[in-house]
C-alpha positions in Angstrom: 142.0 56.2 100.5 145.1 56.3 102.6 145.1 58.8 105.4 147.8 61.4 105.8 149.8 61.9 109.0 147.5 63.5 111.6 147.0 67.3 111.8 146.8 68.2 115.5 144.2 70.9 116.2 143.5 72.4 119.7 140.6 74.3 121.0 140.0 75.8 124.5 136.5 76.2 126.0 134.6 76.8 129.1 130.9 75.8 129.4 129.7 79.1 128.0 131.7 78.7 124.8 131.2 74.9 124.3 128.4 75.4 121.7 130.3 77.6 119.3 133.4 75.4 119.8 131.3 72.4 118.8 130.1 74.2 115.7 133.6 75.2 114.8 134.8 71.6 115.0 131.8 70.5 112.9 132.9 72.9 110.2 136.5 71.7 110.4 135.5 68.1 109.8 132.8 69.0 107.2 135.3 70.9 105.0 138.2 68.5 105.4 139.1 66.3 102.5 138.6 62.6 102.9 142.3 61.8 103.1 142.9 64.6 105.7 143.6 63.0 109.0 142.7 65.3 112.0 143.0 64.9 115.7 141.2 67.6 117.7 142.1 68.2 121.4 139.5 70.2 123.3 140.8 71.8 126.5 137.8 71.9 128.8 137.5 74.2 131.8 134.4 73.3 133.8 132.4 72.0 130.8 129.2 70.1 131.7 128.8 66.4 130.9 126.0 67.3 128.4 128.3 69.7 126.5 131.1 67.1 126.6 128.8 64.6 125.0 128.0 67.0 122.3 131.7 67.6 121.6 132.5 63.9 121.7 129.7 63.1 119.3 131.7 64.7 116.6 134.3 62.0 116.8 134.2 60.0 113.6 136.8 57.5 114.5 140.1 57.1 112.6 140.8 60.2 110.6 138.5 62.6 112.4 139.1 62.3 116.2 138.0 64.4 119.1 139.8 64.1 122.5 138.7 66.0 125.5 141.1 67.1 128.2 139.8 68.5 131.5 141.9 71.3 133.2 141.6 72.8 136.6 138.5 75.0 136.8 139.1 78.7 137.5 142.9 78.3 137.7 143.2 81.6 135.9 140.0 83.3 137.2 142.2 85.9 138.9 143.0 87.3 135.5 139.4 88.3 134.6 139.6 91.6 136.4 143.4 91.9 136.9 144.0 94.7 134.4 141.7 97.7 134.1 142.0 97.6 130.4 141.4 93.9 129.9 138.4 93.0 127.7 136.0 90.9 129.7 134.1 89.2 126.9 137.2 86.9 126.5 137.1 84.2 129.1 140.0 83.6 131.4 140.2 80.1 130.0 142.1 81.6 127.1 145.1 81.8 129.4 145.5 78.0 128.9 147.0 78.9 125.5 150.2 79.5 127.5 150.2 75.9 128.7 149.5 74.2 125.4 153.2 73.1 125.3 152.6 71.1 128.4 149.0 70.0 127.9 149.5 68.5 124.4 152.4 66.2 123.8 152.9 66.9 120.1 155.6 68.6 118.0 153.2 71.0 116.3 149.5 72.1 116.5 147.0 74.5 115.0 145.2 76.4 117.8 141.8 77.8 116.8 139.4 79.9 118.9 135.9 78.5 119.3 134.1 81.5 117.8 135.2 80.5 114.3 134.1 78.4 111.3 136.6 76.6 109.1 135.6 77.1 105.5 138.1 74.8 103.7 140.6 72.0 104.2 142.8 72.7 107.1 145.9 71.0 105.6 146.5 74.2 103.5 147.3 76.0 106.8 149.2 73.1 108.3 151.6 72.9 105.3 152.6 76.6 105.4 156.4 77.1 105.9 157.2 78.3 109.4 160.7 79.6 108.4 162.2 78.6 111.7 159.6 80.6 113.7 157.6 79.2 116.7 154.2 80.7 115.6 152.3 81.5 112.5 149.6 84.2 113.0 147.7 86.8 111.0 147.5 90.5 111.8 144.6 91.8 113.8 142.4 93.4 111.2 141.2 96.1 113.6 144.7 97.5 113.9 145.6 100.9 112.4 149.0 102.2 111.6 151.1 105.3 112.1 154.3 105.8 110.2 154.2 102.1 109.3 154.0 101.0 112.9 151.1 99.2 114.6 148.8 101.3 116.9 147.6 98.3 118.8 151.2 97.3 119.5 151.9 100.9 120.6 149.2 100.5 123.2 151.3 97.9 125.0 154.5 99.9 124.6 155.9 98.2 121.5 157.1 100.0 118.4 156.7 97.2 115.8 155.1 96.8 112.3 152.5 94.2 113.2 150.1 93.3 116.0 148.9 89.6 115.8 145.5 88.1 116.6 145.9 85.0 118.8 142.6 83.4 117.8 144.4 81.3 115.1 148.0 80.2 115.5 150.1 77.4 114.0 152.4 76.6 116.9 155.7 74.7 116.8 155.4 73.3 120.3 158.9 71.8 120.3 160.5 75.2 119.6 158.2 77.0 122.1 159.3 74.6 124.8 162.9 75.3 123.9 162.4 79.1 124.2 160.5 78.8 127.6 157.4 80.2 126.0 155.1 79.3 128.9 157.2 81.2 131.5 157.7 84.2 129.2 153.9 84.5 128.4 153.0 84.1 132.1 155.5 86.7 133.2 154.2 89.1 130.7 150.6 88.4 131.7 151.5 89.2 135.3 153.7 92.2 134.7 152.9 93.6 131.3 150.2 95.8 129.8 147.1 93.6 129.2 144.0 94.8 127.4 143.1 91.4 126.1 143.1 88.2 128.0 146.0 86.4 126.2 146.7 88.3 123.0 148.9 91.1 124.3 151.1 88.5 126.0 151.8 86.8 122.7 152.5 90.1 121.1 154.6 91.4 124.0 156.5 88.3 124.9 156.8 86.3 121.7 156.8 88.9 118.9 160.2 87.8 117.5 159.0 84.2 117.4 155.9 85.0 115.1 155.7 84.9 111.3 153.0 86.8 109.6 150.5 84.9 107.4 147.7 86.2 105.2 144.5 87.4 106.9 142.4 84.8 105.0 143.6 82.3 107.6 142.0 84.4 110.3 139.5 86.8 108.9 137.9 89.0 111.6 134.2 89.5 111.1 134.3 92.9 112.8 136.2 94.6 110.0 133.0 94.6 107.9 131.4 96.8 110.6 133.8 99.6 109.9 135.0 99.1 106.3 133.5 98.5 102.9 135.1 96.1 100.4 137.2 98.8 98.8 138.8 99.7 102.1 139.3 96.0 103.0 141.0 95.4 99.7 143.3 98.4 100.2 144.2 97.2 103.7 144.9 93.6 102.7 146.2 94.1 99.2 143.3 92.1 97.6 140.9 92.7 94.8 137.6 91.1 95.9 134.6 92.6 94.2 132.2 92.1 97.1 132.1 91.0 100.8 130.6 87.7 99.6 133.6 87.1 97.4 135.9 88.0 100.3 134.2 85.5 102.6 134.3 82.8 99.9 138.1 83.1 99.8 138.5 82.9 103.6 139.8 79.7 105.1 139.0 80.5 108.7 136.2 83.0 109.6 136.6 84.5 113.1 133.6 85.9 114.8 135.7 88.1 117.1 134.1 90.6 119.4 130.9 90.5 121.5 128.3 90.8 118.8 128.2 87.1 117.9 126.2 85.6 115.0 124.5 83.1 117.3 123.2 86.0 119.4 122.6 88.7 116.7 121.4 88.5 113.2 124.6 89.5 111.5 124.5 90.1 107.7 126.5 87.3 105.9 127.8 85.7 109.1 124.7 84.4 110.8 123.7 82.4 107.8 127.1 80.8 107.6 127.2 80.0 111.3 123.7 78.6 111.2 124.6 76.1 108.5 127.3 74.5 110.7 125.2 75.0 113.8 122.6 72.6 112.4 125.3 70.2 111.1 126.6 70.1 114.7 123.2 68.7 115.7 121.6 71.8 117.1 118.2 73.1 116.3 117.7 76.6 114.9 114.6 76.9 117.0 116.8 77.1 120.1 118.1 80.6 119.1 116.3 83.9 119.2 118.5 86.2 117.2 118.5 89.9 118.0 119.1 92.9 115.7 122.5 94.4 116.6 121.7 97.8 115.0 118.3 97.9 116.8 120.0 97.1 120.1 122.8 99.6 119.6 120.8 102.5 118.1 117.3 102.0 119.5 117.8 100.7 123.0 120.4 102.7 124.8 119.1 101.7 128.2 119.5 98.1 127.4 123.1 98.7 126.2 123.9 100.5 129.4 122.4 97.8 131.5 124.5 95.2 129.6 127.7 97.1 130.2 126.9 97.7 133.8 126.1 94.0 134.4 129.0 92.5 132.4 131.8 95.1 132.9 130.8 96.7 136.2 131.3 100.2 134.9 131.0 103.3 137.0 131.3 105.6 134.0 128.9 104.7 131.1 129.8 105.8 127.6 127.5 108.5 126.3 125.6 106.2 123.9 122.5 108.4 123.7 124.7 111.3 122.2 126.7 109.2 119.7 125.2 107.2 116.8 126.4 103.7 116.5 129.3 103.2 114.0 130.6 106.8 114.5 134.3 107.4 114.1 135.4 108.8 117.5 138.4 110.2 119.4 138.5 109.7 123.2 140.3 112.5 125.0 141.3 111.3 128.5 143.1 108.2 129.8 142.1 108.4 133.4 139.4 106.2 135.0 136.7 107.7 132.7 138.7 107.3 129.6 139.7 103.8 130.4 136.1 102.9 131.1 135.0 104.4 127.7 137.8 102.7 125.8 136.9 99.3 127.3 133.2 99.7 126.5 133.9 100.6 122.9 136.2 97.6 122.6 133.6 95.4 124.2 130.6 96.5 122.2 132.1 97.5 118.8 129.6 100.4 119.2 131.9 102.9 117.6 135.2 103.0 115.6 137.8 104.4 117.9 140.4 106.0 115.7 142.5 107.7 118.4 142.8 107.7 122.2 144.7 110.8 123.4 145.8 112.4 126.7 148.3 115.1 127.5 149.7 113.4 130.6 149.5 109.7 129.8 152.3 108.7 127.4 150.8 105.3 126.8 148.2 106.9 124.5 148.7 109.5 121.8 149.2 113.3 122.0 146.1 115.5 121.5 147.9 117.5 118.8 147.3 114.5 116.5 143.6 115.3 116.4 144.3 118.1 114.0 145.1 115.7 111.2 142.3 113.3 111.8 138.9 112.8 110.2 136.3 112.0 112.8 132.7 112.3 113.7 133.0 113.1 117.4 135.6 113.8 120.1 134.5 112.3 123.5 135.8 114.3 126.4 136.4 111.7 129.1 136.4 113.5 132.4 133.7 114.3 134.9 135.6 117.3 136.2 133.8 120.4 134.8 136.9 122.6 134.9 139.0 120.1 132.9 136.1 119.4 130.6 135.6 123.0 129.7 139.4 123.5 129.2 139.5 120.6 126.7 136.4 121.8 124.9 137.8 125.3 124.6 141.1 124.0 123.2 139.3 121.7 120.7 137.2 124.6 119.4 139.8 127.4 119.4 143.1 125.6 118.7 141.9 122.5 116.8 139.0 124.1 115.0 136.6 121.3 116.1 133.0 122.2 115.7 131.2 122.4 119.0 128.5 119.9 117.9 131.3 117.3 117.5 132.4 117.6 121.1 130.7 115.3 123.5 131.2 115.6 127.2 129.5 113.7 130.1 129.0 117.0 132.0 126.8 118.5 129.3 
């Protein structure tokens, strides 16, 4: 059968992410039609020779190619801790997304994060109309909305309708070169508000160049931690009758967040991942999966140790006082509040529905708490005077039950 013109796909990996990247490419090839011609470029930041051999072993010759490109190790290591709000489970290697226009000499590519599996033929995504835009991307499914505007975008100072997830992008590299995308993205990364390694830069610097595509092209696993199928249907305008039916309709399944299905036994997702894990040549015996709920609910000391080791936190979120999965509000955007916010983002331990502070205009006004449904308000200050003032205001002015107010000084 005659092969089509090649679809160019790009991944970026460091050594720690080489295994899931290998699995993702295996799924990409496994679900491609025979006539679909795919060339995969893997941008490698300090990947071991053994891991490279694994990646290269996926190359099937004409029609299903794998090409490895080495880049300068730790070129962007300075970004790992540059912003206090930046989420550290995303490697600084992600910043190489800014340089794809220079690294890959092609007119157009599909960029895919390594923590994904491709569930169908990628040509469906490749053939979407870009309508003169530089990038196709799906909304970040963990976003919420106020008056039709994105709350995640508000966090970087933008008043816009959508906030995009950069883990899957169709990119017109020719147009991106013409609009100086690399310089714009890097300038934002150096000078803008960055909570995520690369994602805020794409939203902040390239928003007008992005066209929204359906979330089935980049379905974030984490949404199932917080919403049942009825809520997911309402958010996405779909009518799936179960999570299983939803997953079956997804083209690219994105295991975003730190609770990965190759580390933890995730309902639905670990089984899917393990299927392609074995097709990529790995043995299931190599993995010792943990229970995420047991870890989160039953071993608070372990969770604190992980946060301390991986994020270097001076202020540990009050895990022992708040059940996993709770809907919370954080009051305070100083060092304590930023630390709590970062930990919640890192662990997916709770669903943060609002972050408020009276003096910091980057976050929301505390008055908005009155209209919210929540399980707990976390008072993010270690100053007993301020903590007591906030608790008093919550109880007297906002009619918040005292048992719903959690403070580190209690």
